[in-house]
N, C-alpha and C positions, 0 to 999 in steps of 0.2 A: 977230446972231451966234448960232450954235448953242451949246448947252450942251456943256461939255467932259466927256468920258467918262473916268473914271479906271479903268484896267484893273487888276484885282487880280492880284498875282503868282501864278504857278502854284505849287501845293503840290509839295513834294519828297518823295521816297521816303526815309523815315528810315533804312531799311536800308543806304543808301549812306554813312551817317556812319561806321560801323566801317571800311568799305573806305577811305574818305578818310583817316581817322586812321592806319590801318596803312601807307598809302602815305607819308604825311608822316613817320611814325615811322622809316622806312627812310632818309629823306633829311633829317636834322636840321639846324637852323641853329645857328650859334654866337653869335647876337645877344645872348644873356643872360650870356655867360661873364664879362665884366668886372664886371657889376653884382652877380653872385652870389658872386664869389670871396671877398670879405671876409666876407660873412655866413656862408658855408659854413665859413670858417676858424674863426669863433667857435663854431659847432656842433662842429666837430672838436676844438677845444680843450676843450670840455666832456666829450667822450668820453675824453680823455687824462688827466683829473683822477684822482687816486687813488680818490676816492669819487664814482662817477657818480650824479648826482641825476636819475633818469629823468623825474620829473614836470617839473622845470625844463627839461630838455633837450627834451621833447616840446612843452612850452608855447612855448619859443623857436622850435622848428621850425614849429609851426602858425602862429605870428605872422609868421614869415619868409615862409612860403608865401602867407599871406593878403595881405601887402603886396606882395611881389615880383611876384605873378602877378595882382594886382587881382581877387581872388576875394571872393565875398560871405560865405562861411563855410568853415572848415576844421575837421574833427574827426579825432581820432585815437583808435582803439580798440585795446586790448591784451588779451592773454590773461592771466588770473590763475593762481594756483597750482592751482586746481581745474579748469583747462582751459576756463573760461568767458570769453568776450570781452565787455568792457564799455567804454563810452566814457570816456576819461580826460581828454581835452582837447576843448573846444568853443569855438573861436575865431570871433567874428563872429556867433554865433547869438543870436536873440532870446530873452528870458527864458523864454517859454512853450515854445520849441523845446528849450532847454537842459533844462527840467524834464521834458519828454517823453522826450528821448534818454537822460537819466540813468537812466530806468527800464528801458531795454532791455538785454537780455543774449542771447548767442548761443552755441550749441555749435558745434564744428567741423563737424558734419554739416549744420547749418543754413547756415553760411557757404559750404560747398563744394557744396551742392545747387543746381544751376542751375534746377531746377523750382520752387524756392521763391523764389529771387531770380534771375530770368532776366537774363542779361547777355552781353556780348561781350568775349572776351579780346583786347585790343589788343596785348599783349606778355606776357612771362612774369609780370610784376608787376601789370599794369593791367587792370581790368575795367570796362567802360562799361555803364551801365544807362540805358535810354531809356524815357521816359514812355509811349510807345505800347505797350510790352510790359507795362505795369502792374506794375512790379517791386516795389511796396511792398505787404506784407500789410496787412490792414485795421487791425491794432493799431498800425501805424506811420504812419497817415495824418496824425496830429496833429503829426508832425515836419516836415510841409511848411513851407517858408519863407513862401510866398504862396499859400495854398490857394484863394483866389479866382481864380487864374489857371490852375487845373487844367483840362485839356481844350482849351487853345488850340492852333491849328494851327501846324505848323512850316513856315516859308516858305523856309528856307535850310539847307544842310548845316552851317552854322556856328551856327545859332540854338540857344539853350537854351530848353526849355519846362519848366514846373513839373513836377517828377517825375523829371527827369534827375538822375543823379549818377554819380560816378566813384570807384572804390576803387583805391588803389595799395597792394598788399599788402606788408607788412613780413615778409620771409622770413629765417629763421634757418638754423642748421645743417641740412643735408639737406632744405632747402626747407620747413622747418616754418613754418607760418603763425603768426607771433607776434602779428599784428594788422594794421591797415590805416590808411592816411590817406584820408579821405573828403572830397570837395568837390563843389560843384554848378556854379555859373556864375560868369563874370566879372561885374564891376560893370556892364558894358554888355550883360548878358544873352546872352552868347555861351558856347559850349563852349570849354574850354581847348584850345589847339593842342598837337600832338604833341611838339614840342621842349620845351615847358614841362612836359609830363607826364614826360618823361625826366629833367628836373632833380628833380622831386618823387620819382621812383623812386630817384634817388641819395640824396636826403635820407632816404628810407625805409631805405636800406641803412645809413646812419649810425646811425639809431635801432636797427636790428637789431644792429649791432656793440656799441652801448652796452648793449642788453638782455642780451647774452651775459656782461656783467660783473656782473650783479646778484648772482650767487652767489659773486663773488670780491671782496667788500668794498664793492660799490656799494650805493646805497640807491634804492629805488623811488619814494619820495615818498608823499604822502597818496593 
């Protein structure tokens, strides 16, 4: 009997990923509505309190997103009074990644400059960054979750490869960028689907509303 030949799957064009997500974004599914309803109600209740604890709210939001969408890590960055963005919540991250990300800070110019962080706008709120475009500056390489996997080939439009990440921007009045929710892959090493991204955008809007209360008696937290 002759030896069996295992045919390697063909590589895919990574530039098809933004097109696929944009198409899915236009035709969302309602499959997560019932699971999310109670959890979102808890977040909304936090916004309605007389004193909004932003740190607690963002921590709850990150943990909700982490569990509900089976992600490996979820981070939330917010702008401080000096106009600098820093990570405030790091859910699911390894200790060395937490330490590295705590050191990072960004100006609005850095965040908005696509030549520094090349990505693809999937919607008004969401920007996708793909490893093939090398979207990480050298000083951020230590924030990789699994650096040993850098450079692996992408075999499917659904596959996550080390270096991919997604930012869901938290927009305030007049579309001011207050911060963003950042995540990488699902626990099965896949990119998150468009309907799930839409739910995270909604959670980002809840955070934006809460942030608007900071100057009205709310507290930001540590």
